[in-house]
BADO-340574 format. One record per residue (C-alpha): residue in one letter; y, z, x. Coordinates in Angstrom, 2 decimals, m for minus. Layout:
BEGIN
+------+---------+---------+---------+
: type :      yy :      zz :      xx :
+------+---------+---------+---------+
:    A :       Y :       Z :       X :
...
+------+---------+---------+---------+
END
This chain:
BEGIN
+------+---------+---------+---------+
: type :      yy :      zz :      xx :
+------+---------+---------+---------+
:    M :  m20.96 :  m20.60 :    3.67 :
:    N :  m17.50 :  m22.15 :    3.45 :
:    A :  m14.17 :  m20.32 :    3.69 :
:    A :  m13.46 :  m20.50 :   m0.05 :
:    S :  m16.66 :  m18.69 :   m1.02 :
:    R :  m16.09 :  m15.98 :    1.57 :
:    R :  m12.69 :  m15.11 :    0.16 :
:    G :  m13.87 :  m14.84 :   m3.42 :
:    P :  m12.41 :  m16.56 :   m6.44 :
:    P :   m8.95 :  m18.02 :   m5.94 :
:    S :   m7.51 :  m16.50 :   m9.17 :
:    G :   m4.00 :  m17.59 :   m8.21 :
:    A :   m3.94 :  m15.49 :   m5.07 :
:    D :   m1.79 :  m16.37 :   m2.09 :
:    G :   m3.84 :  m16.37 :    1.10 :
:    A :   m2.43 :  m14.77 :    4.24 :
:    A :   m2.40 :  m16.83 :    7.41 :
:    A :   m5.14 :  m14.81 :    9.13 :
:    G :   m7.60 :  m15.18 :    6.23 :
:    L :   m7.11 :  m11.84 :    4.49 :
:    P :   m7.25 :  m12.31 :    0.70 :
:    L :   m3.74 :  m11.51 :   m0.46 :
:    Q :   m2.48 :  m11.57 :   m4.02 :
:    I :    1.25 :  m11.32 :   m4.72 :
:    T :    2.37 :  m10.70 :   m8.30 :
:    F :    6.01 :  m10.99 :   m9.36 :
:    R :    6.54 :   m9.12 :  m12.63 :
:    H :    9.51 :   m9.90 :  m14.86 :
:    M :   11.05 :  m12.20 :  m12.28 :
:    D :   10.70 :  m15.66 :  m10.80 :
:    P :    8.63 :  m15.86 :   m7.60 :
:    S :   10.71 :  m15.62 :   m4.46 :
:    P :    9.34 :  m17.68 :   m1.54 :
:    A :   11.37 :  m15.69 :    0.98 :
:    L :   10.11 :  m12.36 :   m0.34 :
:    A :    6.53 :  m13.70 :   m0.45 :
:    D :    6.81 :  m14.80 :    3.20 :
:    R :    8.03 :  m11.34 :    4.18 :
:    I :    5.11 :   m9.76 :    2.30 :
:    R :    2.66 :  m12.05 :    4.15 :
:    T :    4.20 :  m11.01 :    7.48 :
:    L :    3.90 :   m7.30 :    6.69 :
:    V :    0.32 :   m7.69 :    5.45 :
:    S :   m0.65 :   m9.50 :    8.65 :
:    R :    0.74 :   m6.54 :   10.62 :
:    L :   m1.39 :   m4.17 :    8.55 :
:    E :   m4.42 :   m6.36 :    9.21 :
:    K :   m3.81 :   m6.07 :   12.96 :
:    F :   m3.50 :   m2.30 :   12.53 :
:    D :   m6.86 :   m1.97 :   10.76 :
:    A :   m9.22 :   m4.96 :   10.78 :
:    R :  m11.51 :   m3.55 :    8.07 :
:    I :   m9.08 :   m4.37 :    5.25 :
:    T :  m10.93 :   m6.49 :    2.73 :
:    H :   m8.07 :   m7.46 :    0.39 :
:    C :   m4.48 :   m6.66 :   m0.50 :
:    H :   m2.57 :   m6.91 :   m3.77 :
:    V :    1.22 :   m6.50 :   m3.84 :
:    I :    3.12 :   m6.20 :   m7.13 :
:    V :    6.88 :   m6.77 :   m7.07 :
:    T :    8.88 :   m5.27 :   m9.94 :
:    P :   12.64 :   m5.85 :  m10.11 :
:    P :   15.08 :   m3.33 :  m11.54 :
:    P :   15.59 :   m3.45 :  m15.30 :
:    R :   18.03 :   m6.16 :  m16.33 :
:    H :   20.06 :   m3.89 :  m18.57 :
:    R :   21.12 :   m1.66 :  m15.66 :
:    R :   23.69 :   m3.04 :  m13.27 :
:    H :   24.08 :   m0.27 :  m10.70 :
:    G :   21.58 :    2.18 :   m9.32 :
:    A :   18.48 :    0.24 :  m10.37 :
:    L :   15.81 :    0.10 :   m7.69 :
:    Y :   13.13 :   m2.45 :   m6.78 :
:    D :    9.59 :   m1.17 :   m6.95 :
:    F :    6.56 :   m2.35 :   m4.98 :
:    H :    2.95 :   m1.40 :   m5.68 :
:    I :    0.45 :   m2.08 :   m2.91 :
:    D :   m3.34 :   m1.88 :   m3.22 :
:    I :   m5.26 :   m2.16 :    0.05 :
:    G :   m9.01 :   m2.60 :   m0.21 :
:    L :  m11.23 :   m1.07 :    2.45 :
:    P :  m15.05 :   m1.09 :    2.59 :
:    D :  m15.37 :    2.38 :    1.05 :
:    Q :  m12.13 :    2.94 :   m0.87 :
:    V :   m8.85 :    1.48 :   m2.11 :
:    I :   m5.56 :    2.80 :   m0.77 :
:    A :   m2.81 :    2.61 :   m3.39 :
:    V :    0.91 :    2.97 :   m2.74 :
:    R :    2.93 :    3.69 :   m5.86 :
:    R :    6.55 :    4.68 :   m6.16 :
:    A :    7.32 :    4.39 :   m2.47 :
:    H :   11.06 :    4.65 :   m3.07 :
:    S :   12.79 :    7.95 :   m2.71 :
:    G :   15.55 :    7.17 :   m5.17 :
:    A :   17.78 :    6.12 :   m2.31 :
:    P :   20.48 :    3.61 :   m3.25 :
:    T :   19.33 :    1.39 :   m0.39 :
:    H :   16.35 :    0.39 :   m2.54 :
:    E :   18.63 :   m1.84 :   m4.58 :
:    D :   17.85 :   m4.30 :   m1.77 :
:    P :   14.29 :   m5.60 :   m2.24 :
:    Y :   13.70 :   m6.01 :    1.50 :
:    V :   14.50 :   m2.35 :    2.19 :
:    A :   12.24 :   m1.24 :   m0.67 :
:    L :    9.49 :   m3.53 :    0.65 :
:    R :    9.84 :   m2.14 :    4.17 :
:    D :    9.55 :    1.44 :    2.93 :
:    A :    6.54 :    0.61 :    0.74 :
:    F :    4.70 :   m0.90 :    3.71 :
:    R :    5.63 :    2.09 :    5.87 :
:    A :    4.02 :    4.33 :    3.26 :
:    A :    0.96 :    2.05 :    3.24 :
:    R :    0.69 :    2.27 :    7.01 :
:    R :    0.89 :    6.08 :    6.89 :
:    K :   m1.92 :    6.14 :    4.34 :
:    L :   m3.98 :    3.81 :    6.54 :
:    E :   m3.37 :    6.14 :    9.51 :
:    D :   m4.55 :    9.11 :    7.43 :
:    Y :   m7.62 :    7.13 :    6.39 :
:    R :   m8.43 :    6.32 :   10.02 :
:    R :   m7.97 :    9.96 :   11.06 :
:    T :  m10.40 :   11.19 :    8.43 :
:    R :  m12.94 :    8.48 :    9.38 :
:    R :  m12.72 :    9.52 :   13.04 :
:    G :  m12.92 :   13.21 :   12.18 :
:    D :   m9.53 :   14.09 :   13.65 :
:    I :   m8.50 :   16.07 :   10.57 :
:    K :   m9.57 :   19.69 :   10.62 :
:    N :  m12.76 :   20.48 :    8.84 :
:    H :  m12.76 :   24.00 :    7.46 :
:    S :  m16.49 :   24.56 :    7.71 :
:    Q :  m16.28 :   28.34 :    7.52 :
:    P :  m15.24 :   29.87 :    4.23 :
:    P :  m11.87 :   31.61 :    4.30 :
:    R :  m11.91 :   35.34 :    4.88 :
:    V :  m11.15 :   37.34 :    1.79 :
:    R :  m10.07 :   40.96 :    1.95 :
:    R :  m11.35 :   42.94 :   m0.95 :
:    R :   m9.74 :   46.16 :   m1.97 :
:    T :  m12.00 :   49.07 :   m2.63 :
:    P :  m11.28 :   51.00 :   m5.78 :
:    A :   m9.47 :   54.26 :   m5.15 :
:    G :  m11.53 :   57.07 :   m6.31 :
+------+---------+---------+---------+
END
């Protein structure tokens, strides 16, 4: 089996250096090689964090062109795992720093890493399991 068939159909995807299938989509803007390189770097860090990632799709959306000030970059990240897909949407907090695409990208990947950490905790069983039903106090009718 060659490397191309293992990764699936090319479909215009950009491959990360370590072999993780990565697709970067620039919506309503020209592709930025510098931003794409930064995305590849951050995805490779996520891959080192959790090796079971099967694919990653990053969508870059610039601020609307009709707004000059206060418009924020938006990044959507879908991370495929063997049993689920982790999706990061609207990672910005409305902070004015997200006018810079690199700051918005950093915060989106931080949110993705937190979701991966939560996923790993649930897989390991570190999150509390409430196996006993909650106690309910019932009032007796006055009579």
